[in-house]
C-alpha positions in Angstrom: 86.8 147.3 133.2 88.6 149.3 130.5 89.2 152.2 132.8 91.5 149.9 134.8 93.2 148.2 131.8 94.8 151.5 130.7 94.6 151.0 126.9 96.8 153.1 124.8 95.2 156.3 123.5 95.9 155.8 119.8 97.7 152.5 119.3 99.7 151.8 116.2 98.5 149.2 113.7 101.8 147.2 114.5 101.9 145.1 117.6 105.1 144.4 119.6 105.6 140.9 120.9 105.9 140.9 124.7 105.7 137.1 125.5 106.2 133.9 123.5 105.4 130.7 125.3 105.7 127.2 123.8 103.6 124.5 125.4 105.4 121.3 126.4 105.0 118.2 124.3 103.1 116.6 127.2 100.9 119.6 127.8 97.4 118.7 129.1 94.3 120.4 127.6 93.7 123.5 129.7 92.0 126.8 128.9 94.2 129.5 127.5 93.4 131.9 130.3 94.4 129.4 133.0 97.5 128.5 131.0 98.6 132.1 130.9 97.7 132.9 134.5 100.2 130.3 135.6 103.0 131.8 133.4 102.5 135.6 133.5 103.1 137.4 136.8 100.5 139.8 138.2 98.0 139.3 135.4 94.4 138.5 136.2 92.1 136.2 134.3 89.9 139.1 133.4 92.8 140.9 131.8 93.8 137.8 129.9 90.3 137.3 128.6 90.0 141.0 127.6 93.4 140.7 125.8 92.0 137.7 123.8 88.9 139.7 122.9 91.1 142.6 121.7 93.3 140.2 119.6 96.4 140.6 121.7 96.7 136.9 122.4 97.3 134.4 119.6 98.0 130.7 119.3 100.0 129.5 116.4 99.7 133.0 114.9 95.9 132.8 114.9 93.2 134.6 116.9 91.4 132.3 119.4 88.4 132.4 121.7 88.7 132.7 125.5 87.6 129.1 125.9 90.3 127.7 123.6 92.2 124.8 125.2 96.0 124.6 124.9 97.4 121.7 123.0 100.9 120.2 123.1 103.5 122.3 121.3 101.2 125.3 120.8 103.0 128.6 120.4 101.3 131.3 122.4 102.2 135.0 121.8 101.1 138.0 123.7 101.5 141.2 121.7 100.7 144.8 122.5 100.6 148.1 120.6 103.7 149.3 122.5 107.1 147.7 122.8 108.1 146.2 126.2 108.9 149.1 128.5 110.8 150.0 131.6 108.3 150.5 134.4 110.5 153.2 136.0 108.8 156.6 135.7 110.9 159.7 135.4 109.6 162.5 137.6 109.0 165.7 135.7 108.2 169.2 137.1 104.9 169.6 135.3 102.2 171.8 137.0 99.0 170.0 138.1 95.6 171.5 138.3 94.4 169.9 141.5 90.7 170.3 142.1 90.7 168.3 145.4 93.2 166.6 147.6 93.3 164.9 151.0 95.5 162.2 152.5 93.8 159.4 150.5 93.3 160.8 147.0 93.3 163.7 144.7 91.2 164.9 141.7 93.0 166.6 138.9 91.7 168.5 135.9 93.8 167.3 132.9 94.3 169.7 130.0 93.7 168.5 126.4 96.9 167.4 124.8 98.4 165.7 127.9 98.8 161.9 127.8 97.8 160.2 131.0 100.6 157.7 131.3 103.9 156.9 129.6 103.5 154.6 126.6 104.9 154.1 123.2 105.8 157.4 121.5 104.8 159.2 124.8 107.4 158.3 127.4 107.6 161.8 128.9 105.4 164.8 129.6 102.5 162.7 130.9 100.3 163.1 133.9 102.1 160.2 135.6 105.5 161.9 135.1 104.0 164.9 136.9 102.5 162.8 139.7 105.9 161.1 140.2 107.4 164.6 140.8 104.8 166.0 143.1 104.0 162.9 145.1 106.1 160.1 146.6 105.2 156.4 146.7 101.9 156.4 145.0 100.3 152.9 144.9 100.2 150.9 141.7 97.7 148.4 140.6 98.9 144.9 140.2 99.8 144.3 136.6 100.0 148.0 135.8 103.4 148.9 137.1 104.7 152.2 136.0 101.4 153.9 136.3 101.3 155.0 140.0 98.1 156.4 141.4 96.0 155.6 138.3 92.7 153.8 138.5 91.3 155.1 135.2 92.3 157.3 132.2 90.9 159.6 129.6 92.2 160.2 126.0 95.1 162.5 125.3 92.9 165.1 123.5 90.0 164.9 126.0 90.2 167.4 128.8 88.7 167.0 132.3 88.6 165.3 135.7 90.7 162.3 136.8 90.8 160.6 140.2 94.2 159.6 141.6 94.7 157.2 144.5 97.3 158.2 147.1 97.0 155.1 149.3 96.5 151.4 148.9 93.1 151.7 150.6 92.0 154.3 148.0 93.4 152.3 145.1 91.5 149.2 146.1 88.2 151.1 146.8 88.2 153.2 143.7 89.2 150.2 141.5 86.3 148.2 142.8 83.9 151.2 142.2 85.1 151.4 138.6 84.8 147.7 138.2 81.2 147.8 139.6 80.4 150.8 137.4 79.2 152.8 140.4 81.5 155.8 139.7 79.4 158.6 138.3 81.0 160.3 135.3 79.5 162.9 133.0 81.1 164.4 129.9 80.1 167.4 127.8 80.5 167.1 124.1 79.8 169.2 121.0 78.4 166.9 118.4 77.3 167.3 114.8 73.5 167.5 114.4 70.7 167.5 116.9 69.9 164.2 118.7 66.3 163.1 118.2 65.0 162.2 120.6 66.8 164.7 122.7 67.8 162.1 125.3 68.3 158.4 125.4 70.4 155.4 126.2 72.9 153.8 123.9 73.6 150.2 124.8 75.8 148.9 121.9 78.9 146.8 122.1 82.1 148.5 121.3 85.6 147.0 120.5 88.6 147.5 118.3 87.6 148.0 114.7 88.2 144.9 112.5 89.6 147.2 109.8 91.7 149.7 111.9 93.0 148.8 115.3 93.4 152.4 116.3 89.6 152.9 116.2 86.9 151.7 118.5 83.9 150.5 116.5 80.3 149.9 117.5 78.9 146.4 117.0 75.1 146.8 117.3 74.5 143.1 116.7 76.6 142.3 119.7 78.7 139.8 117.8 82.0 141.5 118.7 83.2 143.9 121.4 82.1 144.3 124.9 79.0 145.8 126.5 79.0 149.6 126.6 76.3 151.9 127.9 76.2 155.7 127.4 73.2 157.9 128.5 73.0 161.2 126.5 70.9 164.4 126.9 70.7 167.4 124.7 71.8 170.6 126.5 71.8 173.2 123.7 70.7 173.2 120.1 72.9 175.2 117.7 71.0 174.1 114.5 73.9 172.3 112.9 75.7 171.1 116.1 74.6 170.6 119.7 76.0 170.5 123.2 75.2 167.2 124.8 75.8 165.6 128.2 77.0 162.0 128.2 76.8 159.9 131.4 78.8 156.7 131.4 77.7 153.5 132.9 80.7 151.7 131.5 84.1 153.0 130.6 85.3 151.4 127.3 88.1 152.8 125.2 86.8 155.8 123.1 83.2 154.8 124.2 81.5 158.1 123.8 83.3 158.9 120.5 82.3 155.5 119.1 78.7 155.7 120.4 78.0 159.2 119.1 79.4 158.3 115.7 77.1 155.2 115.7 74.2 157.5 116.6 75.0 159.6 113.6 76.3 162.5 115.6 80.2 162.3 115.6 82.0 164.6 118.0 82.9 168.0 116.6 86.5 168.0 115.2 87.0 164.3 116.1 89.2 163.3 113.1 89.4 159.7 114.0 85.6 159.3 114.2 84.5 161.4 111.2 83.9 164.7 113.0 86.6 166.9 111.4 84.8 167.9 108.3 81.4 169.5 107.7 78.8 166.8 108.6 75.7 169.0 109.0 74.9 172.4 107.5 74.9 174.4 104.3 77.2 174.3 101.3 77.9 178.0 101.4 81.6 179.0 101.5 80.9 181.4 104.4 79.6 178.5 106.5 82.5 176.3 105.7 84.9 179.1 106.7 83.1 179.5 110.0 83.4 175.8 110.7 87.1 175.8 109.8 87.7 178.7 112.2 86.0 176.8 114.9 88.2 173.8 114.2 91.2 176.1 114.6 89.9 177.3 118.0 89.5 173.7 119.3 92.0 171.6 117.4 90.9 168.3 119.0 87.7 166.4 119.7 85.3 168.6 121.6 85.0 166.3 124.6 85.4 167.2 128.3 85.1 165.0 131.4 83.1 167.5 133.4 82.0 165.7 136.6 83.1 162.7 138.6 81.4 161.3 141.7 82.3 158.4 144.0 82.2 157.1 147.5 85.2 158.3 149.5 87.4 155.3 150.4 87.8 156.4 154.0 84.7 158.4 155.0 82.3 156.2 152.9 80.5 159.4 151.9 79.5 160.2 148.3 81.5 163.1 147.0 81.2 164.8 143.6 83.3 167.3 141.7 82.5 169.6 138.8 84.8 171.4 136.4 84.4 174.4 134.1 84.6 173.9 130.4 88.1 174.7 129.1 88.7 177.9 127.2 88.7 176.4 123.7 85.5 174.5 124.3 83.7 177.5 125.8 84.8 179.8 123.0 83.5 177.4 120.3 80.1 177.3 122.0 80.0 181.0 122.1 80.9 181.1 118.4 78.0 178.8 117.5 75.5 180.7 119.7 76.4 183.9 117.8 76.3 182.2 114.4 72.8 180.7 114.8 71.5 184.0 116.2 72.6 186.1 113.3 72.4 183.7 110.4 
């Protein structure tokens, strides 16, 4: 349920110790998750198990499996990519693009470049700082204090729709829908190359790269990571790049970015996943200059959270919202349409 774990957008390689617990000399053999549940407030077993999978929990400075049993005098450390933080959120008068609002929830269209919640190196200027200014007493999920209203997130340089809970009822209902993977979310992405076949289903585990913790890697053998499912469909063919729609069944960190790279079609100008250089096309200088100009127009990964649909927590009716492509995204599409038409 990564949408509800609020992972950091681009964590540092360094981890900061948050908890150090030394087991008593008379400690009985119990599973690590139960041991930590009894000692860490407001943390679920699922979150602990996910933290173990992500390498955030160590025993005697070594990675362990979720079924590891604590022994006497074991030293357990819980480390995260951000230093321990104050959960108080500073309200900031930042404009919000609100697509929908009622007494229970709102849907906002987040611009690229805005971090969703305060975190290491991004303590201000976030969507949560804006929410704290415009709304009073938004609910918070247990274990995620300092992130009022949030039930999911999108990356800093991804634009698009986010659902915000205004009441405890909405928070509980939306969190369950994300957990059950019943929220409908589609993204538009410009990717390198043309998917063949033009539509399909990617069911490949993803998790933190074993070489670079900032990156999510695909593990097709299923030996690492967690289940991730992305359905894709070709919308437009621009010879060297294409516009695709990605529909999520799960919401893992950087899922679409990792899956499209695994498919051989990294997202256009996605530096972290190999899309910020010429991947497909000619060797002519004119073509490279054209691509560089497109990179300047959209200086980020070309990924936009276009639609979101869910059952309204109060009315129990399914509602869905759509958003226009942002200016930089639409302009690059127009550039490619013109290029393939006249070259």
